[in-house]
N, CA, C and O atoms as a GROMACS GRO file, in nm:
protein
  448
    1UNK      N    1  -5.377   1.164   2.615
    1UNK     CA    2  -5.364   1.118   2.478
    1UNK      C    3  -5.217   1.090   2.447
    1UNK      O    4  -5.128   1.168   2.481
    2UNK      N    5  -5.195   0.977   2.382
    2UNK     CA    6  -5.062   0.941   2.338
    2UNK      C    7  -5.062   0.936   2.185
    2UNK      O    8  -5.159   0.892   2.124
    3UNK      N    9  -4.953   0.981   2.125
    3UNK     CA   10  -4.945   0.993   1.980
    3UNK      C   11  -4.829   0.912   1.924
    3UNK      O   12  -4.729   0.887   1.990
    4UNK      N   13  -4.847   0.873   1.798
    4UNK     CA   14  -4.743   0.803   1.722
    4UNK      C   15  -4.735   0.869   1.585
    4UNK      O   16  -4.834   0.875   1.512
    5UNK      N   17  -4.617   0.918   1.550
    5UNK     CA   18  -4.600   0.985   1.421
    5UNK      C   19  -4.556   0.885   1.316
    5UNK      O   20  -4.456   0.815   1.332
    6UNK      N   21  -4.632   0.880   1.209
    6UNK     CA   22  -4.597   0.796   1.095
    6UNK      C   23  -4.465   0.845   1.036
    6UNK      O   24  -4.420   0.957   1.063
    7UNK      N   25  -4.405   0.761   0.958
    7UNK     CA   26  -4.272   0.788   0.903
    7UNK      C   27  -4.264   0.917   0.822
    7UNK      O   28  -4.158   0.980   0.816
    8UNK      N   29  -4.375   0.958   0.761
    8UNK     CA   30  -4.372   1.077   0.676
    8UNK      C   31  -4.393   1.208   0.753
    8UNK      O   32  -4.392   1.315   0.693
    9UNK      N   33  -4.413   1.200   0.884
    9UNK     CA   34  -4.437   1.319   0.965
    9UNK      C   35  -4.304   1.364   1.028
    9UNK      O   36  -4.236   1.285   1.092
   10UNK      N   37  -4.270   1.489   1.008
   10UNK     CA   38  -4.142   1.543   1.054
   10UNK      C   39  -4.131   1.533   1.207
   10UNK      O   40  -4.227   1.560   1.279
   11UNK      N   41  -4.013   1.495   1.255
   11UNK     CA   42  -3.992   1.475   1.397
   11UNK      C   43  -3.998   1.604   1.478
   11UNK      O   44  -4.014   1.598   1.600
   12UNK      N   45  -3.986   1.721   1.416
   12UNK     CA   46  -4.004   1.847   1.488
   12UNK      C   47  -4.145   1.859   1.546
   12UNK      O   48  -4.167   1.929   1.645
   13UNK      N   49  -4.238   1.791   1.483
   13UNK     CA   50  -4.376   1.792   1.534
   13UNK      C   51  -4.381   1.718   1.667
   13UNK      O   52  -4.453   1.759   1.759
   14UNK      N   53  -4.306   1.609   1.679
   14UNK     CA   54  -4.298   1.537   1.806
   14UNK      C   55  -4.241   1.627   1.915
   14UNK      O   56  -4.292   1.630   2.027
   15UNK      N   57  -4.135   1.699   1.883
   15UNK     CA   58  -4.074   1.789   1.979
   15UNK      C   59  -4.173   1.895   2.027
   15UNK      O   60  -4.183   1.923   2.146
   16UNK      N   61  -4.246   1.954   1.932
   16UNK     CA   62  -4.343   2.058   1.968
   16UNK      C   63  -4.452   2.002   2.060
   16UNK      O   64  -4.494   2.069   2.155
   17UNK      N   65  -4.498   1.881   2.034
   17UNK     CA   66  -4.599   1.820   2.119
   17UNK      C   67  -4.543   1.787   2.256
   17UNK      O   68  -4.610   1.810   2.358
   18UNK      N   69  -4.422   1.735   2.261
   18UNK     CA   70  -4.359   1.702   2.390
   18UNK      C   71  -4.339   1.826   2.476
   18UNK      O   72  -4.358   1.821   2.598
   19UNK      N   73  -4.302   1.936   2.413
   19UNK     CA   74  -4.283   2.060   2.488
   19UNK      C   75  -4.412   2.106   2.555
   19UNK      O   76  -4.409   2.184   2.650
   20UNK      N   77  -4.523   2.058   2.505
   20UNK     CA   78  -4.654   2.092   2.562
   20UNK      C   79  -4.710   1.979   2.648
   20UNK      O   80  -4.827   1.980   2.684
   21UNK      N   81  -4.624   1.882   2.680
   21UNK     CA   82  -4.661   1.777   2.775
   21UNK      C   83  -4.723   1.652   2.716
   21UNK      O   84  -4.768   1.565   2.791
   22UNK      N   85  -4.728   1.639   2.585
   22UNK     CA   86  -4.788   1.520   2.524
   22UNK      C   87  -4.688   1.406   2.512
   22UNK      O   88  -4.568   1.428   2.493
   23UNK      N   89  -4.738   1.285   2.524
   23UNK     CA   90  -4.660   1.163   2.508
   23UNK      C   91  -4.658   1.130   2.359
   23UNK      O   92  -4.762   1.098   2.301
   24UNK      N   93  -4.540   1.137   2.297
   24UNK     CA   94  -4.527   1.117   2.152
   24UNK      C   95  -4.414   1.021   2.124
   24UNK      O   96  -4.308   1.026   2.187
   25UNK      N   97  -4.436   0.933   2.029
   25UNK     CA   98  -4.333   0.841   1.982
   25UNK      C   99  -4.325   0.853   1.831
   25UNK      O  100  -4.427   0.862   1.763
   26UNK      N  101  -4.203   0.854   1.778
   26UNK     CA  102  -4.185   0.860   1.633
   26UNK      C  103  -4.154   0.720   1.579
   26UNK      O  104  -4.118   0.629   1.653
   27UNK      N  105  -4.170   0.708   1.450
   27UNK     CA  106  -4.140   0.580   1.384
   27UNK      C  107  -3.995   0.541   1.409
   27UNK      O  108  -3.966   0.425   1.437
   28UNK      N  109  -3.905   0.638   1.397
   28UNK     CA  110  -3.762   0.610   1.418
   28UNK      C  111  -3.737   0.562   1.560
   28UNK      O  112  -3.667   0.463   1.581
   29UNK      N  113  -3.795   0.631   1.659
   29UNK     CA  114  -3.775   0.593   1.799
   29UNK      C  115  -3.827   0.453   1.828
   29UNK      O  116  -3.770   0.381   1.910
   30UNK      N  117  -3.934   0.415   1.762
   30UNK     CA  118  -3.993   0.283   1.783
   30UNK      C  119  -3.920   0.174   1.705
   30UNK      O  120  -3.949   0.055   1.722
   31UNK      N  121  -3.824   0.213   1.620
   31UNK     CA  122  -3.753   0.114   1.538
   31UNK      C  123  -3.840   0.059   1.427
   31UNK      O  124  -3.823  -0.055   1.384
   32UNK      N  125  -3.936   0.140   1.379
   32UNK     CA  126  -4.034   0.093   1.282
   32UNK      C  127  -4.018   0.152   1.142
   32UNK      O  128  -4.109   0.141   1.060
   33UNK      N  129  -3.904   0.215   1.114
   33UNK     CA  130  -3.885   0.271   0.979
   33UNK      C  131  -3.894   0.160   0.876
   33UNK      O  132  -3.839   0.051   0.893
   34UNK      N  133  -3.966   0.190   0.768
   34UNK     CA  134  -3.979   0.094   0.658
   34UNK      C  135  -4.095  -0.002   0.671
   34UNK      O  136  -4.120  -0.080   0.579
   35UNK      N  137  -4.166   0.000   0.784
   35UNK     CA  138  -4.282  -0.088   0.797
   35UNK      C  139  -4.396  -0.038   0.708
   35UNK      O  140  -4.402   0.081   0.674
   36UNK      N  141  -4.486  -0.127   0.672
   36UNK     CA  142  -4.602  -0.088   0.592
   36UNK      C  143  -4.695  -0.002   0.677
   36UNK      O  144  -4.684   0.002   0.799
   37UNK      N  145  -4.788   0.066   0.611
   37UNK     CA  146  -4.886   0.146   0.684
   37UNK      C  147  -4.969   0.060   0.777
   37UNK      O  148  -5.000   0.101   0.889
   38UNK      N  149  -5.005  -0.059   0.734
   38UNK     CA  150  -5.083  -0.150   0.818
   38UNK      C  151  -5.003  -0.188   0.943
   38UNK      O  152  -5.059  -0.194   1.053
   39UNK      N  153  -4.875  -0.213   0.927
   39UNK     CA  154  -4.790  -0.246   1.041
   39UNK      C  155  -4.774  -0.127   1.135
   39UNK      O  156  -4.770  -0.143   1.257
   40UNK      N  157  -4.764  -0.007   1.078
   40UNK     CA  158  -4.754   0.114   1.160
   40UNK      C  159  -4.881   0.131   1.243
   40UNK      O  160  -4.875   0.164   1.361
   41UNK      N  161  -4.995   0.109   1.180
   41UNK     CA  162  -5.122   0.123   1.251
   41UNK      C  163  -5.136   0.015   1.359
   41UNK      O  164  -5.183   0.044   1.469
   42UNK      N  165  -5.095  -0.107   1.330
   42UNK     CA  166  -5.099  -0.213   1.431
   42UNK      C  167  -5.012  -0.177   1.551
   42UNK      O  168  -5.050  -0.200   1.666
   43UNK      N  169  -4.895  -0.119   1.523
   43UNK     CA  170  -4.809  -0.076   1.632
   43UNK      C  171  -4.879   0.030   1.717
   43UNK      O  172  -4.880   0.021   1.840
   44UNK      N  173  -4.937   0.130   1.652
   44UNK     CA  174  -5.007   0.236   1.725
   44UNK      C  175  -5.118   0.177   1.812
   44UNK      O  176  -5.136   0.217   1.927
   45UNK      N  177  -5.192   0.082   1.757
   45UNK     CA  178  -5.300   0.017   1.832
   45UNK      C  179  -5.242  -0.055   1.954
   45UNK      O  180  -5.295  -0.044   2.064
   46UNK      N  181  -5.133  -0.130   1.933
   46UNK     CA  182  -5.074  -0.208   2.042
   46UNK      C  183  -5.021  -0.119   2.154
   46UNK      O  184  -5.013  -0.162   2.270
   47UNK      N  185  -4.984   0.003   2.121
   47UNK     CA  186  -4.930   0.097   2.219
   47UNK      C  187  -5.036   0.192   2.274
   47UNK      O  188  -5.007   0.275   2.360
   48UNK      N  189  -5.159   0.181   2.225
   48UNK     CA  190  -5.266   0.269   2.270
   48UNK      C  191  -5.246   0.413   2.225
   48UNK      O  192  -5.278   0.507   2.298
   49UNK      N  193  -5.191   0.430   2.103
   49UNK     CA  194  -5.156   0.562   2.052
   49UNK      C  195  -5.244   0.602   1.934
   49UNK      O  196  -5.292   0.518   1.858
   50UNK      N  197  -5.263   0.732   1.922
   50UNK     CA  198  -5.329   0.792   1.806
   50UNK      C  199  -5.220   0.812   1.701
   50UNK      O  200  -5.116   0.871   1.730
   51UNK      N  201  -5.244   0.763   1.580
   51UNK     CA  202  -5.143   0.779   1.476
   51UNK      C  203  -5.170   0.907   1.397
   51UNK      O  204  -5.285   0.942   1.369
   52UNK      N  205  -5.062   0.976   1.363
   52UNK     CA  206  -5.069   1.098   1.284
   52UNK      C  207  -4.994   1.072   1.154
   52UNK      O  208  -4.880   1.027   1.156
   53UNK      N  209  -5.059   1.100   1.039
   53UNK     CA  210  -4.997   1.071   0.910
   53UNK      C  211  -5.043   1.170   0.804
   53UNK      O  212  -5.150   1.231   0.814
   54UNK      N  213  -4.960   1.185   0.702
   54UNK     CA  214  -4.997   1.261   0.584
   54UNK      C  215  -5.045   1.168   0.472
   54UNK      O  216  -5.085   1.213   0.366
   55UNK      N  217  -5.040   1.039   0.497
   55UNK     CA  218  -5.075   0.939   0.397
   55UNK      C  219  -5.226   0.910   0.406
   55UNK      O  220  -5.267   0.802   0.448
   56UNK      N  221  -5.305   1.007   0.367
   56UNK     CA  222  -5.449   1.002   0.388
   56UNK      C  223  -5.518   0.885   0.318
   56UNK      O  224  -5.599   0.816   0.380
   57UNK      N  225  -5.487   0.863   0.193
   57UNK     CA  226  -5.557   0.758   0.118
   57UNK      C  227  -5.538   0.621   0.181
   57UNK      O  228  -5.635   0.547   0.200
   58UNK      N  229  -5.415   0.587   0.213
   58UNK     CA  230  -5.389   0.454   0.269
   58UNK      C  231  -5.449   0.437   0.408
   58UNK      O  232  -5.506   0.332   0.438
   59UNK      N  233  -5.438   0.539   0.493
   59UNK     CA  234  -5.491   0.526   0.628
   59UNK      C  235  -5.643   0.531   0.631
   59UNK      O  236  -5.705   0.470   0.718
   60UNK      N  237  -5.704   0.602   0.539
   60UNK     CA  238  -5.850   0.600   0.530
   60UNK      C  239  -5.897   0.458   0.494
   60UNK      O  240  -5.994   0.408   0.550
   61UNK      N  241  -5.827   0.397   0.400
   61UNK     CA  242  -5.860   0.259   0.359
   61UNK      C  243  -5.840   0.162   0.476
   61UNK      O  244  -5.926   0.077   0.502
   62UNK      N  245  -5.728   0.175   0.548
   62UNK     CA  246  -5.703   0.088   0.663
   62UNK      C  247  -5.810   0.106   0.770
   62UNK      O  248  -5.856   0.009   0.829
   63UNK      N  249  -5.848   0.229   0.795
   63UNK     CA  250  -5.953   0.259   0.892
   63UNK      C  251  -6.083   0.188   0.853
   63UNK      O  252  -6.148   0.126   0.937
   64UNK      N  253  -6.120   0.196   0.726
   64UNK     CA  254  -6.243   0.130   0.678
   64UNK      C  255  -6.234  -0.021   0.695
   64UNK      O  256  -6.332  -0.085   0.734
   65UNK      N  257  -6.118  -0.078   0.666
   65UNK     CA  258  -6.099  -0.223   0.682
   65UNK      C  259  -6.112  -0.264   0.828
   65UNK      O  260  -6.173  -0.367   0.859
   66UNK      N  261  -6.056  -0.186   0.919
   66UNK     CA  262  -6.068  -0.217   1.061
   66UNK      C  263  -6.214  -0.213   1.106
   66UNK      O  264  -6.259  -0.301   1.180
   67UNK      N  265  -6.287  -0.111   1.062
   67UNK     CA  266  -6.428  -0.101   1.100
   67UNK      C  267  -6.506  -0.223   1.054
   67UNK      O  268  -6.588  -0.277   1.128
   68UNK      N  269  -6.481  -0.266   0.930
   68UNK     CA  270  -6.552  -0.384   0.877
   68UNK      C  271  -6.522  -0.509   0.958
   68UNK      O  272  -6.608  -0.595   0.974
   69UNK      N  273  -6.398  -0.520   1.010
   69UNK     CA  274  -6.357  -0.637   1.087
   69UNK      C  275  -6.390  -0.624   1.236
   69UNK      O  276  -6.370  -0.718   1.313
   70UNK      N  277  -6.441  -0.508   1.276
   70UNK     CA  278  -6.473  -0.487   1.417
   70UNK      C  279  -6.351  -0.467   1.505
   70UNK      O  280  -6.357  -0.490   1.626
   71UNK      N  281  -6.241  -0.424   1.446
   71UNK     CA  282  -6.118  -0.400   1.521
   71UNK      C  283  -6.112  -0.253   1.560
   71UNK      O  284  -6.130  -0.164   1.476
   72UNK      N  285  -6.088  -0.227   1.687
   72UNK     CA  286  -6.084  -0.090   1.736
   72UNK      C  287  -5.944  -0.031   1.726
   72UNK      O  288  -5.844  -0.103   1.730
   73UNK      N  289  -5.940   0.101   1.714
   73UNK     CA  290  -5.811   0.172   1.718
   73UNK      C  291  -5.829   0.299   1.799
   73UNK      O  292  -5.942   0.339   1.830
   74UNK      N  293  -5.719   0.362   1.833
   74UNK     CA  294  -5.722   0.479   1.921
   74UNK      C  295  -5.746   0.609   1.848
   74UNK      O  296  -5.765   0.714   1.910
   75UNK      N  297  -5.746   0.604   1.717
   75UNK     CA  298  -5.772   0.721   1.637
   75UNK      C  299  -5.663   0.746   1.535
   75UNK      O  300  -5.549   0.703   1.550
   76UNK      N  301  -5.702   0.817   1.431
   76UNK     CA  302  -5.611   0.852   1.322
   76UNK      C  303  -5.631   1.001   1.294
   76UNK      O  304  -5.743   1.047   1.274
   77UNK      N  305  -5.520   1.074   1.291
   77UNK     CA  306  -5.525   1.214   1.251
   77UNK      C  307  -5.452   1.225   1.118
   77UNK      O  308  -5.336   1.186   1.106
   78UNK      N  309  -5.523   1.279   1.019
   78UNK     CA  310  -5.467   1.289   0.884
   78UNK      C  311  -5.459   1.435   0.841
   78UNK      O  312  -5.536   1.520   0.886
   79UNK      N  313  -5.365   1.461   0.752
   79UNK     CA  314  -5.347   1.595   0.698
   79UNK      C  315  -5.277   1.585   0.564
   79UNK      O  316  -5.211   1.487   0.532
   80UNK      N  317  -5.295   1.690   0.486
   80UNK     CA  318  -5.211   1.707   0.367
   80UNK      C  319  -5.072   1.748   0.414
   80UNK      O  320  -5.055   1.793   0.528
   81UNK      N  321  -4.972   1.732   0.327
   81UNK     CA  322  -4.839   1.784   0.358
   81UNK      C  323  -4.849   1.936   0.366
   81UNK      O  324  -4.885   2.001   0.268
   82UNK      N  325  -4.818   1.991   0.479
   82UNK     CA  326  -4.822   2.134   0.502
   82UNK      C  327  -4.692   2.176   0.568
   82UNK      O  328  -4.619   2.091   0.618
   83UNK      N  329  -4.660   2.305   0.568
   83UNK     CA  330  -4.542   2.350   0.642
   83UNK      C  331  -4.550   2.306   0.789
   83UNK      O  332  -4.658   2.302   0.847
   84UNK      N  333  -4.436   2.274   0.846
   84UNK     CA  334  -4.431   2.220   0.982
   84UNK      C  335  -4.504   2.311   1.082
   84UNK      O  336  -4.582   2.263   1.165
   85UNK      N  337  -4.479   2.440   1.074
   85UNK     CA  338  -4.544   2.534   1.167
   85UNK      C  339  -4.695   2.529   1.158
   85UNK      O  340  -4.764   2.537   1.259
   86UNK      N  341  -4.745   2.516   1.038
   86UNK     CA  342  -4.891   2.510   1.016
   86UNK      C  343  -4.948   2.379   1.073
   86UNK      O  344  -5.055   2.378   1.133
   87UNK      N  345  -4.875   2.270   1.053
   87UNK     CA  346  -4.920   2.141   1.108
   87UNK      C  347  -4.925   2.148   1.260
   87UNK      O  348  -5.024   2.107   1.321
   88UNK      N  349  -4.820   2.201   1.320
   88UNK     CA  350  -4.815   2.210   1.466
   88UNK      C  351  -4.931   2.294   1.518
   88UNK      O  352  -5.001   2.252   1.611
   89UNK      N  353  -4.952   2.410   1.461
   89UNK     CA  354  -5.060   2.499   1.505
   89UNK      C  355  -5.196   2.430   1.492
   89UNK      O  356  -5.277   2.434   1.585
   90UNK      N  357  -5.222   2.368   1.377
   90UNK     CA  358  -5.351   2.301   1.355
   90UNK      C  359  -5.368   2.181   1.447
   90UNK      O  360  -5.477   2.157   1.499
   91UNK      N  361  -5.261   2.107   1.466
   91UNK     CA  362  -5.265   1.988   1.550
   91UNK      C  363  -5.293   2.026   1.696
   91UNK      O  364  -5.376   1.964   1.762
   92UNK      N  365  -5.224   2.127   1.745
   92UNK     CA  366  -5.247   2.171   1.883
   92UNK      C  367  -5.390   2.219   1.904
   92UNK      O  368  -5.450   2.192   2.008
   93UNK      N  369  -5.444   2.290   1.807
   93UNK     CA  370  -5.583   2.335   1.817
   93UNK      C  371  -5.677   2.215   1.818
   93UNK      O  372  -5.769   2.208   1.900
   94UNK      N  373  -5.654   2.122   1.727
   94UNK     CA  374  -5.741   2.004   1.718
   94UNK      C  375  -5.738   1.924   1.848
   94UNK      O  376  -5.844   1.890   1.901
   95UNK      N  377  -5.621   1.894   1.898
   95UNK     CA  378  -5.616   1.806   2.016
   95UNK      C  379  -5.660   1.878   2.144
   95UNK      O  380  -5.698   1.812   2.241
   96UNK      N  381  -5.655   2.009   2.144
   96UNK     CA  382  -5.706   2.080   2.262
   96UNK      C  383  -5.859   2.078   2.264
   96UNK      O  384  -5.920   2.095   2.369
   97UNK      N  385  -5.920   2.059   2.148
   97UNK     CA  386  -6.066   2.061   2.137
   97UNK      C  387  -6.132   1.923   2.145
   97UNK      O  388  -6.255   1.915   2.151
   98UNK      N  389  -6.053   1.815   2.147
   98UNK     CA  390  -6.113   1.682   2.144
   98UNK      C  391  -6.088   1.606   2.274
   98UNK      O  392  -6.001   1.642   2.354
   99UNK      N  393  -6.165   1.504   2.291
   99UNK     CA  394  -6.147   1.411   2.402
   99UNK      C  395  -6.119   1.274   2.341
   99UNK      O  396  -6.149   1.250   2.224
  100UNK      N  397  -6.063   1.184   2.422
  100UNK     CA  398  -6.030   1.050   2.372
  100UNK      C  399  -6.148   0.983   2.302
  100UNK      O  400  -6.132   0.920   2.198
  101UNK      N  401  -6.267   0.997   2.360
  101UNK     CA  402  -6.383   0.930   2.301
  101UNK      C  403  -6.423   0.991   2.166
  101UNK      O  404  -6.490   0.925   2.086
  102UNK      N  405  -6.382   1.116   2.140
  102UNK     CA  406  -6.413   1.179   2.012
  102UNK      C  407  -6.330   1.121   1.898
  102UNK      O  408  -6.376   1.117   1.784
  103UNK      N  409  -6.210   1.075   1.928
  103UNK     CA  410  -6.122   1.028   1.823
  103UNK      C  411  -6.116   0.876   1.816
  103UNK      O  412  -6.084   0.820   1.711
  104UNK      N  413  -6.146   0.808   1.924
  104UNK     CA  414  -6.138   0.661   1.925
  104UNK      C  415  -6.220   0.603   1.811
  104UNK      O  416  -6.338   0.634   1.797
  105UNK      N  417  -6.156   0.518   1.729
  105UNK     CA  418  -6.219   0.454   1.612
  105UNK      C  419  -6.265   0.551   1.505
  105UNK      O  420  -6.352   0.519   1.425
  106UNK      N  421  -6.206   0.670   1.504
  106UNK     CA  422  -6.241   0.772   1.406
  106UNK      C  423  -6.117   0.829   1.339
  106UNK      O  424  -6.004   0.810   1.384
  107UNK      N  425  -6.142   0.899   1.230
  107UNK     CA  426  -6.039   0.977   1.162
  107UNK      C  427  -6.074   1.123   1.181
  107UNK      O  428  -6.189   1.163   1.162
  108UNK      N  429  -5.975   1.202   1.219
  108UNK     CA  430  -5.992   1.346   1.225
  108UNK      C  431  -5.895   1.408   1.126
  108UNK      O  432  -5.783   1.359   1.108
  109UNK      N  433  -5.937   1.517   1.064
  109UNK     CA  434  -5.856   1.584   0.962
  109UNK      C  435  -5.809   1.718   1.016
  109UNK      O  436  -5.885   1.791   1.080
  110UNK      N  437  -5.684   1.750   0.992
  110UNK     CA  438  -5.632   1.881   1.028
  110UNK      C  439  -5.684   1.985   0.930
  110UNK      O  440  -5.687   1.962   0.809
  111UNK      N  441  -5.723   2.097   0.984
  111UNK     CA  442  -5.764   2.209   0.898
  111UNK      C  443  -5.640   2.284   0.852
  111UNK      O  444  -5.540   2.291   0.924
  112UNK      N  445  -5.648   2.340   0.734
  112UNK     CA  446  -5.534   2.417   0.682
  112UNK      C  447  -5.526   2.553   0.745
  112UNK      O  448  -5.437   2.631   0.713
   0.00000   0.00000   0.00000
């Protein structure tokens, strides 16, 4: 699994995932700061990455639009803004329990 962190996700989360062997790219690293949510999602799709964001309303809407158009994506993980440690713990649990086919074209929510 490869991940892409939306602009609102703290980069310490990328570090925590990398330390556990995951392939992670941040918005800053990709040179994508300031892009719209739709552009961020298009980038994630083009790179074969699962996008992680706290912007639930916008990404849920984008997900619905893609489904209507028959456009596939690698998955979206959404969460409320939570303390970094809590996000990392929940994210690691979630991704250890899923397979690529479970998240492809789906939204998964982090538990608090």
